[in-house]
C-alpha positions as CSV (number, residue, x, y, z in Angstrom):
1,X,73.5,83.9,32.2
2,X,76.8,84.9,33.8
3,X,78.4,88.3,33.9
4,X,75.0,89.9,33.6
5,X,75.0,93.7,33.4
6,X,71.9,95.7,34.5
7,X,69.6,97.4,33.9
8,X,68.4,95.6,30.8
9,X,65.0,94.9,29.3
10,X,63.9,91.3,28.7
11,X,63.2,89.5,25.4
12,X,59.9,87.9,24.3
13,X,61.1,84.9,22.3
14,X,58.2,83.5,20.3
15,X,58.6,80.1,18.6
16,X,56.1,78.7,16.3
17,X,55.9,75.7,13.8
18,X,53.6,73.1,12.4
19,X,52.9,70.2,14.8
20,X,55.7,67.7,14.5
21,X,58.4,70.2,13.3
22,X,60.3,69.9,16.5
23,X,59.4,73.2,18.2
24,X,58.7,71.9,21.7
25,X,61.8,69.8,21.8
26,X,64.0,72.7,20.8
27,X,62.3,75.0,23.3
28,X,62.8,72.5,26.1
29,X,66.5,72.3,25.3
30,X,66.9,76.1,25.1
31,X,65.3,76.5,28.6
32,X,67.4,73.7,30.0
33,X,70.5,75.4,28.9
34,X,69.5,78.9,29.9
35,X,68.3,79.3,33.4
36,X,67.2,82.9,33.0
37,X,64.7,82.0,30.2
38,X,61.1,81.5,31.6
39,X,58.3,79.7,29.8
40,X,55.1,81.8,29.6
41,X,52.3,80.1,31.6
42,X,49.0,80.4,29.8
43,X,45.6,80.9,31.4
44,X,42.7,78.5,30.5
45,X,39.1,77.8,31.3
46,X,39.4,74.0,30.8
47,X,39.5,71.6,33.7
48,X,42.8,70.6,35.3
49,X,44.0,67.2,34.1
50,X,45.6,64.4,36.2
51,X,49.3,65.2,36.8
52,X,48.9,68.9,36.1
53,X,49.8,71.5,38.7
54,X,47.9,74.8,38.9
55,X,50.0,77.9,38.1
56,X,52.9,75.7,36.9
57,X,51.3,74.1,33.8
58,X,48.4,76.6,33.5
59,X,46.6,79.2,35.4
60,X,43.1,77.7,35.7
61,X,40.1,80.1,35.9
62,X,36.4,79.9,35.2
63,X,34.6,81.5,32.1
64,X,33.5,84.5,34.0
65,X,37.0,85.4,35.2
66,X,38.4,84.8,31.7
67,X,35.8,87.1,30.1
68,X,36.5,89.8,32.7
69,X,40.1,89.7,31.7
70,X,39.2,89.9,28.0
71,X,37.1,93.0,28.7
72,X,39.9,94.5,30.7
73,X,42.4,93.9,27.7
74,X,44.5,91.9,30.1
75,X,45.7,89.3,27.5
76,X,48.5,89.6,25.0
77,X,46.7,87.0,23.0
78,X,43.8,84.6,23.5
79,X,41.8,82.0,21.5
80,X,39.0,79.5,21.7
81,X,40.4,75.9,21.3
82,X,38.1,72.9,21.3
83,X,35.5,74.5,23.6
84,X,37.9,76.1,26.1
85,X,39.7,79.4,26.1
86,X,43.5,79.9,26.4
87,X,45.3,83.2,26.8
88,X,48.6,84.8,27.7
89,X,48.1,87.2,30.6
90,X,49.8,90.6,30.0
91,X,50.7,91.6,33.6
92,X,53.3,88.9,34.4
93,X,54.9,89.4,31.0
94,X,55.2,93.2,31.4
95,X,56.7,92.6,34.9
96,X,59.3,90.1,33.5
97,X,60.3,92.5,30.7
98,X,60.8,95.4,33.0
99,X,62.9,93.3,35.4
100,X,65.1,92.1,32.6
101,X,63.8,88.6,32.5
102,X,63.3,86.7,29.2
103,X,60.1,84.9,28.4
104,X,59.7,82.0,25.9
105,X,56.4,81.4,24.1
106,X,55.8,78.0,22.5
107,X,52.7,79.1,20.4
108,X,51.0,79.1,17.1
109,X,51.3,81.8,14.3
110,X,48.1,83.6,15.3
111,X,49.3,84.0,18.9
112,X,52.7,85.2,17.6
113,X,51.0,87.8,15.5
114,X,48.9,89.1,18.3
115,X,51.8,89.3,20.8
116,X,54.0,91.1,18.2
117,X,51.2,93.6,17.5
118,X,51.0,94.5,21.3
119,X,54.8,94.3,22.0
120,X,56.5,95.3,18.8
121,X,59.8,96.4,20.4
122,X,60.1,93.3,22.6
123,X,58.8,90.4,20.5
124,X,61.2,88.2,18.5
125,X,59.4,85.7,16.3
126,X,61.0,82.5,15.1
127,X,59.3,80.0,12.7
128,X,60.6,76.4,12.4
129,X,59.9,74.6,9.1
130,X,60.1,70.8,8.5
131,X,62.4,69.4,5.8
132,X,59.3,68.3,3.9
133,X,55.7,67.4,4.5
134,X,56.5,63.7,4.1
135,X,59.1,64.0,6.9
136,X,56.6,65.8,9.0
137,X,54.2,62.9,8.5
138,X,56.9,60.4,9.4
139,X,57.6,62.3,12.6
140,X,54.0,62.4,13.6
141,X,53.6,58.7,12.9
142,X,56.8,57.8,14.8
143,X,55.7,59.6,18.0
144,X,52.5,57.4,18.0
145,X,50.3,60.0,19.7
146,X,47.6,60.5,17.1
147,X,45.2,58.3,15.0
148,X,45.8,58.3,11.2
149,X,42.9,60.8,10.5
150,X,44.3,63.2,13.1
151,X,47.8,63.0,11.5
152,X,46.3,63.8,8.1
153,X,44.5,66.7,9.6
154,X,47.7,68.0,11.2
155,X,49.4,67.7,7.8
156,X,46.7,69.7,6.1
157,X,46.8,72.3,8.9
158,X,50.6,72.5,8.5
159,X,50.2,74.0,5.0
160,X,48.1,76.8,6.4
161,X,50.6,77.5,9.1
162,X,53.6,77.5,6.8
163,X,51.9,80.1,4.6
164,X,52.4,82.6,7.5
165,X,56.1,82.0,8.0
166,X,56.9,85.3,6.2
167,X,55.4,87.2,9.1
168,X,58.3,86.0,11.3
169,X,61.7,87.6,12.0
170,X,63.7,84.4,11.7
171,X,62.9,81.2,9.8
172,X,65.0,78.0,9.6
173,X,64.5,74.3,8.6
174,X,64.8,71.7,11.3
175,X,66.5,69.0,9.3
176,X,69.1,68.3,12.1
177,X,68.2,68.8,15.7
178,X,71.7,69.9,17.0
179,X,72.2,72.3,14.1
180,X,68.7,73.7,14.6
181,X,69.2,74.1,18.3
182,X,72.4,76.0,17.7
183,X,70.5,78.3,15.3
184,X,67.8,79.0,17.9
185,X,70.3,79.6,20.6
186,X,72.3,82.0,18.4
187,X,69.1,84.0,17.7
188,X,68.4,84.2,21.4
189,X,71.9,85.3,22.2
190,X,72.0,87.9,19.5
191,X,68.6,89.4,20.5
192,X,69.8,89.7,24.1
193,X,72.7,91.8,22.9
194,X,70.6,94.4,21.1
195,X,71.6,97.9,22.2
196,X,68.0,98.9,22.9
197,X,67.5,96.0,25.4
198,X,70.7,96.8,27.3
199,X,70.0,99.9,29.2
200,X,73.3,99.8,31.1
201,X,75.4,100.5,28.0
202,X,75.0,104.3,28.1
203,X,76.4,104.7,31.6
204,X,79.1,102.1,31.0
205,X,80.2,103.9,27.9
206,X,80.3,107.2,29.7
207,X,82.5,105.6,32.4
208,X,84.9,104.3,29.8
209,X,85.2,107.8,28.2
210,X,86.0,109.4,31.5
211,X,88.9,107.0,32.3
212,X,92.3,108.5,32.3
213,X,94.7,106.8,29.9
């Protein structure tokens, strides 16, 4: 962003939603429009897939290294998913925050909860709701990525995820992409302007008060 004043502390923008509610598309647009917003890169024990690039898509490690980091409390959050482990390393996030860089998490509600517990002053949680479960099903069918039984399982899981939306700081319904994007961008801009994140304000204020008029 232009006209940046420093020092400032970064923002952890955590975005969650049921599968198919539009979270990933909104996050991609936000990052495309805000060059200073970085996507958190997770660590995983699963094998690298064709087309993936190590340390861009994921940090790939073996089980022993992942367990060592768990024991060292080196993750903001981690989980077992389909036989592999995924986690968000703490060190690069702490470094980004202290350097005034903002980090985006495209994550589930459990991960959002864990990160907020460890970074209560830095985390901003946003939950995106679908207009209806029927519309959610239509979107999942339209994108043609899953078999029918997988889609029905995602719909069932969505109800469990929606139950936790009251744990989030901001909640809105994605019934129109452009309007929802504007909502997400406004949240991000407002959180960047919080006094507690902008450490430069004190000295700037003092300078104004010393000016001769």
